[in-house]
FIKOLZA-1660 file (N, C-alpha, C; in steps of 0.1 Angstrom, whole numbers, plus 5000, padded with zeros to 4 digits):
% residues 250
   i   px   py   pz ch aa at
   1 5007 4987 5000  A  X  N
   1 5000 5000 5000  A  X CA
   1 5006 5013 5003  A  X  C
   2 5003 5024 4991  A  X  N
   2 5013 5036 4993  A  X CA
   2 5010 5045 5003  A  X  C
   3 5019 5044 5013  A  X  N
   3 5013 5056 5024  A  X CA
   3 5009 5069 5023  A  X  C
   4 5018 5073 5015  A  X  N
   4 5014 5086 5009  A  X CA
   4 5004 5090 5004  A  X  C
   5 5000 5082 4995  A  X  N
   5 4986 5081 4992  A  X CA
   5 4975 5080 5000  A  X  C
   6 4975 5071 5008  A  X  N
   6 4966 5065 5019  A  X CA
   6 4968 5077 5031  A  X  C
   7 4976 5084 5033  A  X  N
   7 4973 5093 5041  A  X CA
   7 4966 5106 5039  A  X  C
   8 4971 5108 5026  A  X  N
   8 4961 5119 5018  A  X CA
   8 4946 5117 5019  A  X  C
   9 4942 5105 5014  A  X  N
   9 4932 5098 5019  A  X CA
   9 4925 5099 5030  A  X  C
  10 4932 5095 5040  A  X  N
  10 4928 5098 5054  A  X CA
  10 4921 5110 5058  A  X  C
  11 4933 5117 5057  A  X  N
  11 4933 5135 5057  A  X CA
  11 4921 5138 5050  A  X  C
  12 4914 5132 5041  A  X  N
  12 4903 5143 5032  A  X CA
  12 4893 5137 5040  A  X  C
  13 4890 5121 5047  A  X  N
  13 4883 5112 5051  A  X CA
  13 4878 5113 5071  A  X  C
  14 4887 5124 5072  A  X  N
  14 4892 5125 5089  A  X CA
  14 4878 5123 5095  A  X  C
  15 4867 5132 5091  A  X  N
  15 4858 5131 5096  A  X CA
  15 4848 5114 5101  A  X  C
  16 4855 5108 5094  A  X  N
  16 4851 5093 5098  A  X CA
  16 4863 5083 5101  A  X  C
  17 4868 5097 5114  A  X  N
  17 4881 5091 5126  A  X CA
  17 4878 5080 5129  A  X  C
  18 4868 5079 5137  A  X  N
  18 4867 5066 5147  A  X CA
  18 4865 5049 5137  A  X  C
  19 4859 5050 5127  A  X  N
  19 4861 5042 5121  A  X CA
  19 4872 5039 5117  A  X  C
  20 4878 5048 5108  A  X  N
  20 4892 5046 5104  A  X CA
  20 4898 5037 5114  A  X  C
  21 4902 5041 5129  A  X  N
  21 4908 5036 5142  A  X CA
  21 4905 5021 5140  A  X  C
  22 4892 5020 5142  A  X  N
  22 4891 5003 5137  A  X CA
  22 4891 4995 5127  A  X  C
  23 4893 5002 5119  A  X  N
  23 4895 4990 5105  A  X CA
  23 4903 4992 5097  A  X  C
  24 4911 5004 5098  A  X  N
  24 4925 5005 5087  A  X CA
  24 4930 4989 5087  A  X  C
  25 4936 4984 5099  A  X  N
  25 4941 4970 5095  A  X CA
  25 4938 4964 5082  A  X  C
  26 4919 4964 5083  A  X  N
  26 4915 4956 5077  A  X CA
  26 4917 4963 5061  A  X  C
  27 4915 4974 5059  A  X  N
  27 4915 4985 5049  A  X CA
  27 4930 4977 5041  A  X  C
  28 4941 4981 5049  A  X  N
  28 4955 4977 5046  A  X CA
  28 4956 4961 5040  A  X  C
  29 4950 4952 5047  A  X  N
  29 4954 4939 5040  A  X CA
  29 4946 4938 5029  A  X  C
  30 4933 4940 5024  A  X  N
  30 4922 4940 5020  A  X CA
  30 4935 4947 5002  A  X  C
  31 4940 4958 5010  A  X  N
  31 4944 4968 4995  A  X CA
  31 4960 4956 4991  A  X  C
  32 4963 4955 5002  A  X  N
  32 4979 4942 4996  A  X CA
  32 4975 4933 4991  A  X  C
  33 4963 4930 4992  A  X  N
  33 4955 4911 4984  A  X CA
  33 4952 4916 4971  A  X  C
  34 4953 4931 4966  A  X  N
  34 4951 4933 4954  A  X CA
  34 4962 4931 4942  A  X  C
  35 4965 4924 4935  A  X  N
  35 4974 4924 4927  A  X CA
  35 4976 4933 4917  A  X  C
  36 4987 4936 4914  A  X  N
  36 4993 4944 4907  A  X CA
  36 4989 4938 4890  A  X  C
  37 4981 4948 4881  A  X  N
  37 4974 4944 4866  A  X CA
  37 4986 4952 4854  A  X  C
  38 4983 4944 4844  A  X  N
  38 4986 4954 4835  A  X CA
  38 4982 4960 4825  A  X  C
  39 4968 4963 4828  A  X  N
  39 4960 4969 4818  A  X CA
  39 4966 4988 4823  A  X  C
  40 4966 4994 4816  A  X  N
  40 4971 5007 4815  A  X CA
  40 4960 5016 4825  A  X  C
  41 4944 5013 4826  A  X  N
  41 4935 5017 4835  A  X CA
  41 4930 5007 4840  A  X  C
  42 4933 5003 4849  A  X  N
  42 4927 4986 4854  A  X CA
  42 4918 4991 4864  A  X  C
  43 4904 4983 4859  A  X  N
  43 4896 4986 4867  A  X CA
  43 4891 4982 4880  A  X  C
  44 4879 4985 4891  A  X  N
  44 4882 4979 4905  A  X CA
  44 4864 4981 4902  A  X  C
  45 4861 4972 4910  A  X  N
  45 4848 4978 4918  A  X CA
  45 4846 4971 4936  A  X  C
  46 4842 4978 4941  A  X  N
  46 4842 4983 4955  A  X CA
  46 4826 4981 4960  A  X  C
  47 4823 4971 4961  A  X  N
  47 4809 4969 4968  A  X CA
  47 4808 4971 4980  A  X  C
  48 4799 4977 4987  A  X  N
  48 4795 4985 4999  A  X CA
  48 4808 4995 5001  A  X  C
  49 4809 5003 4997  A  X  N
  49 4819 5009 4998  A  X CA
  49 4821 5020 5008  A  X  C
  50 4809 5024 5013  A  X  N
  50 4809 5031 5028  A  X CA
  50 4822 5028 5038  A  X  C
  51 4829 5039 5041  A  X  N
  51 4826 5048 5042  A  X CA
  51 4839 5055 5030  A  X  C
  52 4844 5052 5020  A  X  N
  52 4850 5054 5009  A  X CA
  52 4865 5051 5011  A  X  C
  53 4873 5049 5021  A  X  N
  53 4885 5046 5019  A  X CA
  53 4892 5039 5008  A  X  C
  54 4889 5029 5005  A  X  N
  54 4896 5017 4993  A  X CA
  54 4889 5022 4983  A  X  C
  55 4878 5031 4976  A  X  N
  55 4873 5031 4966  A  X CA
  55 4883 5043 4964  A  X  C
  56 4887 5053 4970  A  X  N
  56 4897 5069 4971  A  X CA
  56 4905 5059 4970  A  X  C
  57 4909 5058 4976  A  X  N
  57 4928 5050 4978  A  X CA
  57 4928 5042 4962  A  X  C
  58 4920 5036 4953  A  X  N
  58 4924 5030 4944  A  X CA
  58 4921 5039 4935  A  X  C
  59 4912 5052 4931  A  X  N
  59 4910 5060 4929  A  X CA
  59 4922 5067 4922  A  X  C
  60 4928 5070 4936  A  X  N
  60 4941 5086 4932  A  X CA
  60 4952 5076 4930  A  X  C
  61 4952 5062 4933  A  X  N
  61 4967 5057 4925  A  X CA
  61 4964 5050 4909  A  X  C
  62 4954 5055 4905  A  X  N
  62 4951 5052 4893  A  X CA
  62 4942 5043 4885  A  X  C
  63 4938 5041 4895  A  X  N
  63 4923 5028 4888  A  X CA
  63 4911 5035 4884  A  X  C
  64 4903 5030 4875  A  X  N
  64 4891 5034 4875  A  X CA
  64 4883 5025 4883  A  X  C
  65 4875 5033 4890  A  X  N
  65 4865 5029 4905  A  X CA
  65 4852 5023 4898  A  X  C
  66 4843 5017 4904  A  X  N
  66 4832 5017 4901  A  X CA
  66 4829 5014 4921  A  X  C
  67 4822 5021 4926  A  X  N
  67 4819 5019 4939  A  X CA
  67 4799 5017 4938  A  X  C
  68 4794 5005 4946  A  X  N
  68 4783 5007 4953  A  X CA
  68 4780 5008 4969  A  X  C
  69 4768 5015 4968  A  X  N
  69 4764 5019 4982  A  X CA
  69 4748 5019 4986  A  X  C
  70 4745 5019 4995  A  X  N
  70 4731 5018 4998  A  X CA
  70 4725 5031 4998  A  X  C
  71 4727 5041 4997  A  X  N
  71 4729 5055 5007  A  X CA
  71 4744 5067 4998  A  X  C
  72 4742 5059 4984  A  X  N
  72 4754 5076 4979  A  X CA
  72 4752 5082 4985  A  X  C
  73 4744 5092 4988  A  X  N
  73 4740 5108 4992  A  X CA
  73 4752 5112 5004  A  X  C
  74 4762 5102 5011  A  X  N
  74 4763 5104 5020  A  X CA
  74 4776 5103 5017  A  X  C
  75 4782 5104 5007  A  X  N
  75 4795 5099 5001  A  X CA
  75 4799 5109 4992  A  X  C
  76 4798 5124 4996  A  X  N
  76 4797 5132 4977  A  X CA
  76 4811 5132 4978  A  X  C
  77 4820 5131 4984  A  X  N
  77 4838 5132 4985  A  X CA
  77 4838 5120 4968  A  X  C
  78 4834 5109 4971  A  X  N
  78 4840 5099 4964  A  X CA
  78 4833 5101 4949  A  X  C
  79 4823 5106 4948  A  X  N
  79 4815 5113 4935  A  X CA
  79 4823 5123 4927  A  X  C
  80 4833 5131 4936  A  X  N
  80 4840 5144 4932  A  X CA
  80 4850 5136 4926  A  X  C
  81 4855 5125 4930  A  X  N
  81 4866 5120 4932  A  X CA
  81 4867 5115 4917  A  X  C
  82 4855 5117 4911  A  X  N
  82 4856 5107 4896  A  X CA
  82 4854 5093 4900  A  X  C
  83 4849 5089 4907  A  X  N
  83 4845 5074 4909  A  X CA
  83 4832 5067 4903  A  X  C
  84 4825 5063 4897  A  X  N
  84 4816 5056 4897  A  X CA
  84 4804 5052 4905  A  X  C
  85 4796 5061 4915  A  X  N
  85 4790 5055 4924  A  X CA
  85 4776 5053 4925  A  X  C
  86 4776 5040 4930  A  X  N
  86 4757 5036 4924  A  X CA
  86 4751 5033 4938  A  X  C
  87 4739 5036 4932  A  X  N
  87 4729 5034 4943  A  X CA
  87 4723 5020 4940  A  X  C
  88 4727 5010 4948  A  X  N
  88 4722 5000 4948  A  X CA
  88 4719 4987 4961  A  X  C
  89 4709 4980 4961  A  X  N
  89 4708 4972 4972  A  X CA
  89 4707 4960 4971  A  X  C
  90 4718 4953 4974  A  X  N
  90 4722 4938 4969  A  X CA
  90 4708 4930 4977  A  X  C
  91 4703 4932 4988  A  X  N
  91 4695 4926 4991  A  X CA
  91 4681 4921 4986  A  X  C
  92 4678 4936 4975  A  X  N
  92 4666 4932 4968  A  X CA
  92 4669 4934 4950  A  X  C
  93 4682 4930 4947  A  X  N
  93 4688 4935 4936  A  X CA
  93 4702 4928 4935  A  X  C
  94 4703 4913 4938  A  X  N
  94 4715 4903 4943  A  X CA
  94 4723 4909 4928  A  X  C
  95 4715 4908 4913  A  X  N
  95 4723 4907 4905  A  X CA
  95 4732 4925 4900  A  X  C
  96 4742 4917 4894  A  X  N
  96 4753 4927 4894  A  X CA
  96 4752 4939 4876  A  X  C
  97 4752 4949 4877  A  X  N
  97 4747 4954 4862  A  X CA
  97 4763 4957 4854  A  X  C
  98 4767 4946 4857  A  X  N
  98 4782 4954 4842  A  X CA
  98 4783 4944 4837  A  X  C
  99 4790 4945 4830  A  X  N
  99 4792 4937 4814  A  X CA
  99 4801 4925 4820  A  X  C
 100 4804 4915 4811  A  X  N
 100 4810 4903 4812  A  X CA
 100 4824 4910 4807  A  X  C
 101 4838 4901 4824  A  X  N
 101 4847 4905 4816  A  X CA
 101 4850 4916 4819  A  X  C
 102 4842 4926 4829  A  X  N
 102 4847 4942 4830  A  X CA
 102 4856 4944 4841  A  X  C
 103 4858 4933 4852  A  X  N
 103 4869 4941 4862  A  X CA
 103 4875 4930 4866  A  X  C
 104 4891 4942 4869  A  X  N
 104 4902 4935 4871  A  X CA
 104 4905 4925 4887  A  X  C
 105 4892 4939 4894  A  X  N
 105 4892 4933 4908  A  X CA
 105 4880 4942 4915  A  X  C
 106 4872 4925 4924  A  X  N
 106 4861 4933 4932  A  X CA
 106 4870 4929 4949  A  X  C
 107 4861 4943 4953  A  X  N
 107 4865 4944 4966  A  X CA
 107 4849 4939 4973  A  X  C
 108 4851 4929 4984  A  X  N
 108 4836 4928 4990  A  X CA
 108 4841 4924 5001  A  X  C
 109 4843 4937 5011  A  X  N
 109 4850 4937 5024  A  X CA
 109 4837 4939 5030  A  X  C
 110 4836 4929 5043  A  X  N
 110 4829 4933 5058  A  X CA
 110 4814 4935 5052  A  X  C
 111 4807 4933 5041  A  X  N
 111 4795 4935 5031  A  X CA
 111 4786 4921 5039  A  X  C
 112 4799 4908 5028  A  X  N
 112 4786 4895 5034  A  X CA
 112 4778 4893 5042  A  X  C
 113 4784 4893 5056  A  X  N
 113 4775 4893 5065  A  X CA
 113 4761 4899 5064  A  X  C
 114 4760 4914 5059  A  X  N
 114 4750 4922 5055  A  X CA
 114 4737 4918 5047  A  X  C
 115 4744 4905 5038  A  X  N
 115 4735 4901 5032  A  X CA
 115 4726 4891 5032  A  X  C
 116 4713 4891 5026  A  X  N
 116 4705 4876 5029  A  X CA
 116 4709 4865 5022  A  X  C
 117 4717 4853 5028  A  X  N
 117 4719 4844 5021  A  X CA
 117 4714 4841 5009  A  X  C
 118 4698 4842 5006  A  X  N
 118 4689 4839 4996  A  X CA
 118 4699 4843 4985  A  X  C
 119 4704 4856 4981  A  X  N
 119 4708 4863 4971  A  X CA
 119 4725 4855 4967  A  X  C
 120 4730 4847 4977  A  X  N
 120 4741 4846 4973  A  X CA
 120 4742 4837 4959  A  X  C
 121 4734 4833 4955  A  X  N
 121 4737 4822 4943  A  X CA
 121 4737 4831 4932  A  X  C
 122 4727 4839 4928  A  X  N
 122 4730 4852 4917  A  X CA
 122 4743 4859 4917  A  X  C
 123 4742 4863 4935  A  X  N
 123 4753 4874 4937  A  X CA
 123 4767 4868 4932  A  X  C
 124 4767 4855 4937  A  X  N
 124 4785 4851 4931  A  X CA
 124 4786 4848 4913  A  X  C
 125 4771 4845 4908  A  X  N
 125 4775 4841 4893  A  X CA
 125 4777 4859 4888  A  X  C
 126 4770 4867 4889  A  X  N
 126 4771 4879 4889  A  X CA
 126 4789 4881 4891  A  X  C
 127 4792 4880 4901  A  X  N
 127 4805 4881 4904  A  X CA
 127 4813 4878 4892  A  X  C
 128 4812 4865 4891  A  X  N
 128 4821 4854 4882  A  X CA
 128 4817 4863 4868  A  X  C
 129 4807 4865 4865  A  X  N
 129 4800 4871 4850  A  X CA
 129 4809 4887 4847  A  X  C
 130 4814 4898 4856  A  X  N
 130 4819 4901 4853  A  X CA
 130 4831 4910 4860  A  X  C
 131 4840 4900 4867  A  X  N
 131 4854 4897 4868  A  X CA
 131 4862 4891 4854  A  X  C
 132 4874 4898 4849  A  X  N
 132 4880 4895 4837  A  X CA
 132 4887 4884 4842  A  X  C
 133 4891 4875 4833  A  X  N
 133 4901 4858 4837  A  X CA
 133 4910 4868 4843  A  X  C
 134 4912 4860 4851  A  X  N
 134 4927 4864 4857  A  X CA
 134 4923 4872 4871  A  X  C
 135 4910 4878 4869  A  X  N
 135 4907 4885 4879  A  X CA
 135 4905 4881 4894  A  X  C
 136 4906 4893 4901  A  X  N
 136 4900 4887 4920  A  X CA
 136 4895 4890 4929  A  X  C
 137 4890 4884 4931  A  X  N
 137 4877 4889 4944  A  X CA
 137 4880 4889 4955  A  X  C
 138 4883 4900 4961  A  X  N
 138 4886 4896 4979  A  X CA
 138 4873 4904 4989  A  X  C
 139 4875 4892 4998  A  X  N
 139 4861 4890 5004  A  X CA
 139 4868 4886 5019  A  X  C
 140 4861 4902 5031  A  X  N
 140 4863 4897 5042  A  X CA
 140 4849 4897 5052  A  X  C
 141 4847 4887 5063  A  X  N
 141 4840 4885 5067  A  X CA
 141 4839 4882 5085  A  X  C
 142 4833 4889 5089  A  X  N
 142 4837 4879 5108  A  X CA
 142 4834 4867 5106  A  X  C
 143 4841 4862 5114  A  X  N
 143 4850 4848 5115  A  X CA
 143 4835 4844 5127  A  X  C
 144 4827 4833 5126  A  X  N
 144 4814 4829 5131  A  X CA
 144 4824 4824 5147  A  X  C
 145 4835 4819 5150  A  X  N
 145 4840 4814 5157  A  X CA
 145 4847 4821 5163  A  X  C
 146 4847 4835 5165  A  X  N
 146 4857 4844 5169  A  X CA
 146 4850 4842 5185  A  X  C
 147 4862 4847 5192  A  X  N
 147 4862 4844 5206  A  X CA
 147 4850 4855 5213  A  X  C
 148 4843 4854 5212  A  X  N
 148 4830 4866 5212  A  X CA
 148 4822 4858 5218  A  X  C
 149 4805 4868 5217  A  X  N
 149 4798 4861 5223  A  X CA
 149 4789 4856 5208  A  X  C
 150 4793 4853 5200  A  X  N
 150 4788 4846 5189  A  X CA
 150 4795 4833 5195  A  X  C
 151 4802 4832 5196  A  X  N
 151 4810 4817 5199  A  X CA
 151 4803 4809 5213  A  X  C
 152 4799 4819 5222  A  X  N
 152 4788 4813 5235  A  X CA
 152 4777 4814 5232  A  X  C
 153 4773 4816 5222  A  X  N
 153 4757 4821 5219  A  X CA
 153 4757 4806 5209  A  X  C
 154 4759 4792 5210  A  X  N
 154 4757 4783 5192  A  X CA
 154 4746 4785 5185  A  X  C
 155 4731 4792 5189  A  X  N
 155 4724 4792 5181  A  X CA
 155 4718 4807 5177  A  X  C
 156 4723 4814 5180  A  X  N
 156 4728 4827 5177  A  X CA
 156 4717 4837 5165  A  X  C
 157 4728 4826 5152  A  X  N
 157 4722 4829 5141  A  X CA
 157 4711 4820 5137  A  X  C
 158 4707 4814 5143  A  X  N
 158 4688 4811 5141  A  X CA
 158 4678 4816 5133  A  X  C
 159 4681 4834 5136  A  X  N
 159 4672 4846 5136  A  X CA
 159 4681 4852 5128  A  X  C
 160 4678 4861 5118  A  X  N
 160 4690 4875 5116  A  X CA
 160 4687 4886 5123  A  X  C
 161 4698 4887 5129  A  X  N
 161 4703 4901 5134  A  X CA
 161 4697 4915 5127  A  X  C
 162 4686 4916 5122  A  X  N
 162 4682 4929 5112  A  X CA
 162 4672 4937 5117  A  X  C
 163 4671 4952 5113  A  X  N
 163 4660 4956 5115  A  X CA
 163 4647 4953 5103  A  X  C
 164 4638 4963 5102  A  X  N
 164 4625 4961 5093  A  X CA
 164 4629 4962 5082  A  X  C
 165 4640 4974 5077  A  X  N
 165 4646 4970 5064  A  X CA
 165 4655 4962 5058  A  X  C
 166 4659 4951 5070  A  X  N
 166 4668 4942 5067  A  X CA
 166 4686 4948 5069  A  X  C
 167 4683 4958 5075  A  X  N
 167 4702 4963 5075  A  X CA
 167 4704 4957 5090  A  X  C
 168 4713 4952 5094  A  X  N
 168 4725 4943 5103  A  X CA
 168 4733 4933 5096  A  X  C
 169 4734 4922 5104  A  X  N
 169 4740 4914 5100  A  X CA
 169 4728 4901 5104  A  X  C
 170 4728 4896 5088  A  X  N
 170 4720 4885 5089  A  X CA
 170 4726 4874 5093  A  X  C
 171 4738 4868 5092  A  X  N
 171 4746 4858 5101  A  X CA
 171 4759 4861 5099  A  X  C
 172 4770 4853 5105  A  X  N
 172 4781 4854 5104  A  X CA
 172 4785 4840 5101  A  X  C
 173 4795 4834 5098  A  X  N
 173 4799 4824 5088  A  X CA
 173 4816 4817 5093  A  X  C
 174 4817 4805 5089  A  X  N
 174 4827 4799 5092  A  X CA
 174 4833 4798 5078  A  X  C
 175 4846 4795 5074  A  X  N
 175 4857 4795 5064  A  X CA
 175 4847 4789 5054  A  X  C
 176 4843 4771 5060  A  X  N
 176 4838 4765 5050  A  X CA
 176 4824 4771 5045  A  X  C
 177 4815 4779 5054  A  X  N
 177 4807 4785 5048  A  X CA
 177 4805 4793 5041  A  X  C
 178 4813 4799 5042  A  X  N
 178 4820 4809 5029  A  X CA
 178 4823 4804 5017  A  X  C
 179 4835 4795 5015  A  X  N
 179 4839 4791 5004  A  X CA
 179 4827 4777 4997  A  X  C
 180 4814 4778 5006  A  X  N
 180 4809 4768 4995  A  X CA
 180 4798 4777 4986  A  X  C
 181 4802 4790 4990  A  X  N
 181 4792 4799 4981  A  X CA
 181 4799 4800 4969  A  X  C
 182 4810 4796 4968  A  X  N
 182 4821 4795 4957  A  X CA
 182 4819 4784 4948  A  X  C
 183 4808 4776 4955  A  X  N
 183 4810 4759 4949  A  X CA
 183 4802 4761 4933  A  X  C
 184 4793 4764 4930  A  X  N
 184 4790 4764 4917  A  X CA
 184 4795 4777 4906  A  X  C
 185 4807 4777 4908  A  X  N
 185 4811 4790 4902  A  X CA
 185 4825 4785 4896  A  X  C
 186 4833 4790 4888  A  X  N
 186 4845 4785 4881  A  X CA
 186 4858 4792 4890  A  X  C
 187 4853 4801 4898  A  X  N
 187 4864 4807 4904  A  X CA
 187 4872 4799 4916  A  X  C
 188 4888 4798 4917  A  X  N
 188 4897 4795 4922  A  X CA
 188 4897 4803 4932  A  X  C
 189 4901 4793 4943  A  X  N
 189 4901 4801 4956  A  X CA
 189 4918 4800 4960  A  X  C
 190 4921 4815 4959  A  X  N
 190 4939 4813 4963  A  X CA
 190 4942 4815 4973  A  X  C
 191 4932 4822 4984  A  X  N
 191 4936 4820 4997  A  X CA
 191 4919 4822 5007  A  X  C
 192 4920 4814 5017  A  X  N
 192 4913 4810 5027  A  X CA
 192 4917 4813 5040  A  X  C
 193 4919 4822 5047  A  X  N
 193 4919 4820 5063  A  X CA
 193 4915 4828 5071  A  X  C
 194 4917 4822 5083  A  X  N
 194 4913 4834 5095  A  X CA
 194 4925 4846 5100  A  X  C
 195 4918 4856 5102  A  X  N
 195 4929 4865 5104  A  X CA
 195 4922 4876 5114  A  X  C
 196 4934 4880 5124  A  X  N
 196 4932 4890 5138  A  X CA
 196 4930 4906 5133  A  X  C
 197 4919 4915 5128  A  X  N
 197 4918 4931 5125  A  X CA
 197 4915 4934 5134  A  X  C
 198 4910 4931 5146  A  X  N
 198 4902 4937 5158  A  X CA
 198 4913 4934 5173  A  X  C
 199 4917 4922 5168  A  X  N
 199 4924 4920 5186  A  X CA
 199 4935 4929 5191  A  X  C
 200 4941 4938 5188  A  X  N
 200 4946 4952 5190  A  X CA
 200 4937 4956 5198  A  X  C
 201 4922 4967 5200  A  X  N
 201 4913 4962 5202  A  X CA
 201 4911 4967 5216  A  X  C
 202 4910 4976 5224  A  X  N
 202 4900 4976 5234  A  X CA
 202 4887 4983 5237  A  X  C
 203 4882 4982 5242  A  X  N
 203 4870 4993 5242  A  X CA
 203 4865 4996 5255  A  X  C
 204 4862 5005 5256  A  X  N
 204 4854 5015 5267  A  X CA
 204 4841 5022 5266  A  X  C
 205 4831 5025 5272  A  X  N
 205 4819 5032 5268  A  X CA
 205 4823 5046 5267  A  X  C
 206 4832 5053 5276  A  X  N
 206 4835 5065 5278  A  X CA
 206 4842 5067 5259  A  X  C
 207 4849 5061 5258  A  X  N
 207 4859 5067 5249  A  X CA
 207 4857 5058 5238  A  X  C
 208 4851 5051 5233  A  X  N
 208 4855 5043 5222  A  X CA
 208 4863 5032 5220  A  X  C
 209 4863 5026 5208  A  X  N
 209 4880 5019 5208  A  X CA
 209 4896 5025 5211  A  X  C
 210 4908 5017 5213  A  X  N
 210 4913 5023 5217  A  X CA
 210 4924 5012 5213  A  X  C
 211 4939 5017 5212  A  X  N
 211 4950 5001 5215  A  X CA
 211 4950 4994 5226  A  X  C
 212 4950 4985 5227  A  X  N
 212 4945 4975 5237  A  X CA
 212 4958 4979 5249  A  X  C
 213 4970 4982 5245  A  X  N
 213 4982 4983 5246  A  X CA
 213 4977 4994 5263  A  X  C
 214 4967 5001 5257  A  X  N
 214 4964 5017 5266  A  X CA
 214 4955 5012 5275  A  X  C
 215 4954 4998 5275  A  X  N
 215 4941 5002 5288  A  X CA
 215 4940 5002 5302  A  X  C
 216 4954 5005 5309  A  X  N
 216 4955 5015 5318  A  X CA
 216 4949 5027 5322  A  X  C
 217 4946 5035 5309  A  X  N
 217 4949 5051 5306  A  X CA
 217 4933 5050 5307  A  X  C
 218 4924 5042 5305  A  X  N
 218 4911 5042 5299  A  X CA
 218 4900 5038 5310  A  X  C
 219 4889 5040 5317  A  X  N
 219 4882 5038 5322  A  X CA
 219 4874 5025 5318  A  X  C
 220 4866 5013 5325  A  X  N
 220 4859 4999 5327  A  X CA
 220 4870 4992 5325  A  X  C
 221 4881 4996 5330  A  X  N
 221 4896 4990 5334  A  X CA
 221 4894 4973 5335  A  X  C
 222 4880 4968 5346  A  X  N
 222 4881 4955 5343  A  X CA
 222 4880 4944 5332  A  X  C
 223 4865 4954 5322  A  X  N
 223 4865 4947 5310  A  X CA
 223 4882 4941 5300  A  X  C
 224 4885 4959 5300  A  X  N
 224 4894 4958 5293  A  X CA
 224 4907 4947 5298  A  X  C
 225 4910 4946 5312  A  X  N
 225 4922 4937 5317  A  X CA
 225 4917 4924 5315  A  X  C
 226 4902 4920 5314  A  X  N
 226 4895 4909 5306  A  X CA
 226 4901 4903 5292  A  X  C
 227 4900 4917 5289  A  X  N
 227 4901 4915 5272  A  X CA
 227 4918 4912 5268  A  X  C
 228 4926 4919 5280  A  X  N
 228 4939 4920 5271  A  X CA
 228 4941 4904 5276  A  X  C
 229 4938 4900 5288  A  X  N
 229 4942 4885 5289  A  X CA
 229 4939 4876 5283  A  X  C
 230 4928 4875 5274  A  X  N
 230 4924 4864 5267  A  X CA
 230 4929 4869 5256  A  X  C
 231 4936 4881 5251  A  X  N
 231 4942 4886 5238  A  X CA
 231 4947 4870 5233  A  X  C
 232 4958 4869 5236  A  X  N
 232 4969 4855 5229  A  X CA
 232 4958 4845 5229  A  X  C
 233 4943 4840 5231  A  X  N
 233 4940 4830 5226  A  X CA
 233 4930 4834 5217  A  X  C
 234 4928 4847 5213  A  X  N
 234 4917 4847 5206  A  X CA
 234 4926 4859 5191  A  X  C
 235 4941 4855 5190  A  X  N
 235 4948 4855 5183  A  X CA
 235 4953 4843 5175  A  X  C
 236 4944 4828 5183  A  X  N
 236 4945 4815 5175  A  X CA
 236 4939 4817 5164  A  X  C
 237 4947 4806 5152  A  X  N
 237 4939 4807 5138  A  X CA
 237 4920 4800 5144  A  X  C
 238 4918 4795 5152  A  X  N
 238 4907 4786 5153  A  X CA
 238 4899 4802 5157  A  X  C
 239 4900 4810 5167  A  X  N
 239 4891 4822 5173  A  X CA
 239 4894 4834 5165  A  X  C
 240 4903 4839 5159  A  X  N
 240 4905 4848 5152  A  X CA
 240 4895 4854 5145  A  X  C
 241 4891 4874 5147  A  X  N
 241 4877 4878 5147  A  X CA
 241 4873 4876 5133  A  X  C
 242 4883 4875 5121  A  X  N
 242 4877 4874 5108  A  X CA
 242 4879 4867 5097  A  X  C
 243 4873 4866 5087  A  X  N
 243 4880 4852 5077  A  X CA
 243 4883 4864 5063  A  X  C
 244 4894 4855 5054  A  X  N
 244 4897 4867 5045  A  X CA
 244 4900 4857 5033  A  X  C
 245 4892 4857 5022  A  X  N
 245 4889 4843 5010  A  X CA
 245 4894 4855 5002  A  X  C
 246 4901 4848 4987  A  X  N
 246 4907 4854 4977  A  X CA
 246 4902 4844 4968  A  X  C
 247 4899 4849 4954  A  X  N
 247 4892 4844 4946  A  X CA
 247 4898 4850 4932  A  X  C
 248 4896 4838 4923  A  X  N
 248 4905 4842 4912  A  X CA
 248 4900 4837 4902  A  X  C
 249 4894 4845 4889  A  X  N
 249 4891 4839 4875  A  X CA
 249 4894 4831 4871  A  X  C
 250 4899 4822 4864  A  X  N
 250 4908 4814 4855  A  X CA
 250 4905 4816 4843  A  X  C
% end
């Protein structure tokens, strides 16, 4: 990742500083999973782009970027940067409105869990359709087995945790469950792994998230100390907080 470009992106999107503090490691891992391509102007699709860090980063890195968001009006800087920003609800319309063999890369980060699983067959066929041969999909999503309340409530995902409009987490998944979604496609799995995006963060009600090693300087020390104590376990592969899957169109 080009730190000079990304630092300018962070400066321009500083109104979302709290979100960045929580998710910067994910942004970096996702960006570093995008391989360089030989196209003079490579094309990237960012599915569920809010708050826009990766879309803006790749646009300023010379990519032609298309981004999908539920509420594009909240992202004026993305449109102003020359990104093709599309208002599209994948739960209502899982098909992707793009030509065949169009994108070199598709980013699909922290969106999978927000979608109705009934849409997956159509959605993944659309992803395969609009990826170029050799193009890559980068998918990240929470790990169903992460050491948190999901792990200790085995039946938690029998019902989606969504509001009346379907916003929220429909479900969280294991690696095997995510890979099953690729079974009816010709996309080849390049990487499938658990990863720790958030284990370095603690949390207190008064100050939000903070680096875990600073737990002594924040309120709610007992809870933060407990999180600090179990952190080595949270970083074991089985219990890591997130999944990352990279697939390639042959």
